[in-house]
Legacy VTK file of the C-alpha trace (Angstrom):
# vtk DataFile Version 3.0
C-alpha trace
ASCII
DATASET POLYDATA
POINTS 130 float
-93.713 28.247 27.128
-93.213 28.895 23.451
-96.687 29.084 21.549
-97.454 28.938 17.872
-93.855 28.759 16.702
-92.563 25.851 14.529
-89.055 24.356 14.057
-88.619 23.260 10.377
-86.025 20.715 9.229
-85.975 20.205 5.485
-83.501 18.238 3.665
-83.622 16.531 0.151
-87.079 14.999 -0.136
-88.003 15.202 3.583
-89.532 18.011 5.575
-90.134 17.752 9.431
-92.247 20.413 11.243
-92.441 20.330 14.873
-94.321 22.854 17.162
-91.273 24.211 19.392
-93.242 23.735 22.472
-93.655 19.990 22.072
-89.897 19.425 21.125
-88.639 17.804 24.102
-84.984 16.943 23.385
-82.638 16.197 20.384
-80.075 13.458 20.879
-76.998 12.992 18.536
-76.501 9.781 16.684
-73.369 10.194 14.596
-74.119 12.247 11.555
-77.809 11.968 12.379
-79.912 13.365 15.194
-83.128 11.977 17.005
-85.895 14.470 17.393
-88.189 13.477 20.472
-91.497 15.148 20.900
-93.688 15.244 24.007
-95.957 12.591 22.477
-93.322 10.175 22.798
-92.462 10.047 18.952
-88.873 9.826 17.870
-87.791 10.867 14.185
-84.205 10.511 12.995
-83.094 13.202 10.653
-79.976 13.618 8.575
-78.836 16.827 10.653
-75.976 16.996 12.975
-76.736 18.163 16.417
-74.871 21.621 15.646
-76.894 22.069 12.608
-80.029 21.676 14.612
-78.577 23.954 17.239
-78.161 26.667 14.566
-81.682 26.128 13.058
-83.369 26.634 16.416
-81.511 29.780 16.956
-82.377 31.116 13.476
-85.990 30.007 13.567
-86.927 30.886 17.160
-84.626 33.891 17.775
-85.441 35.012 21.309
-87.387 31.904 22.367
-84.254 29.735 21.309
-82.867 30.387 24.933
-85.428 27.834 26.077
-83.340 25.012 24.350
-79.910 24.244 25.904
-77.098 22.322 24.481
-76.053 19.609 27.070
-72.641 18.278 26.365
-71.749 17.042 22.998
-75.097 14.793 22.421
-78.085 16.611 23.516
-80.307 19.652 23.089
-83.002 19.961 25.684
-86.090 21.916 25.975
-85.724 23.182 29.752
-89.758 23.319 30.010
-89.478 19.591 30.442
-86.830 19.226 32.979
-88.412 17.215 35.686
-85.281 15.758 37.602
-81.610 16.483 37.706
-79.658 13.801 39.760
-75.915 14.835 39.567
-74.795 11.840 41.789
-76.528 9.367 39.321
-75.505 11.270 36.179
-79.391 11.421 35.298
-81.602 13.929 33.846
-85.404 13.125 33.415
-87.534 15.048 31.083
-91.252 14.783 31.469
-94.436 16.560 30.533
-96.124 15.158 33.725
-98.794 13.633 31.498
-97.267 10.384 30.389
-94.026 11.354 28.484
-91.023 10.398 30.498
-87.389 10.201 29.283
-84.485 9.313 31.236
-81.094 10.749 29.798
-77.506 10.320 30.758
-75.219 13.336 31.008
-71.868 14.096 32.735
-71.650 15.242 36.192
-70.078 18.583 34.945
-72.874 19.206 32.367
-75.485 18.582 34.922
-73.947 20.848 37.689
-73.900 23.583 35.178
-77.480 23.024 34.106
-78.664 22.962 37.797
-76.982 26.076 38.507
-78.211 27.871 35.433
-81.873 26.822 36.429
-81.357 28.042 39.973
-79.907 31.365 38.629
-82.963 31.851 36.332
-85.353 30.899 38.956
-84.027 33.437 41.433
-84.042 36.096 38.830
-87.681 35.540 38.095
-88.354 35.608 41.890
-86.647 39.084 42.050
-88.574 40.420 39.125
-91.839 39.327 40.907
-91.007 40.893 44.137
-90.376 44.393 42.330
LINES 1 131
130 0 1 2 3 4 5 6 7 8 9 10 11 12 13 14 15 16 17 18 19 20 21 22 23 24 25 26 27 28 29 30 31 32 33 34 35 36 37 38 39 40 41 42 43 44 45 46 47 48 49 50 51 52 53 54 55 56 57 58 59 60 61 62 63 64 65 66 67 68 69 70 71 72 73 74 75 76 77 78 79 80 81 82 83 84 85 86 87 88 89 90 91 92 93 94 95 96 97 98 99 100 101 102 103 104 105 106 107 108 109 110 111 112 113 114 115 116 117 118 119 120 121 122 123 124 125 126 127 128 129
């Protein structure tokens, strides 16, 4: 969990500041992106998904690895992954306290995501057993 770090999106007359730990996902909407936070709020910003991906990398440095690009249309915070259902092409993000988002993704993207999380989990178990 990322604590104390903010993601800052500033363009023109608008500035959006989101605690990184509360950013659930970002979805593409043409030349715009929807920022979705754990309290269920959505904010449309005039940044393309690739620009937001770059900003996350610059502003969070090492903690940016918690955010993963999923296909062409999503950036997700892996802390909120609740369910991956490859057969239904479904990804559910939840904070287990009322915020629940069902997202669609390709089978290929979900298969890669599932394998990545399983690999991270097994590496974590190996480090704990040392």
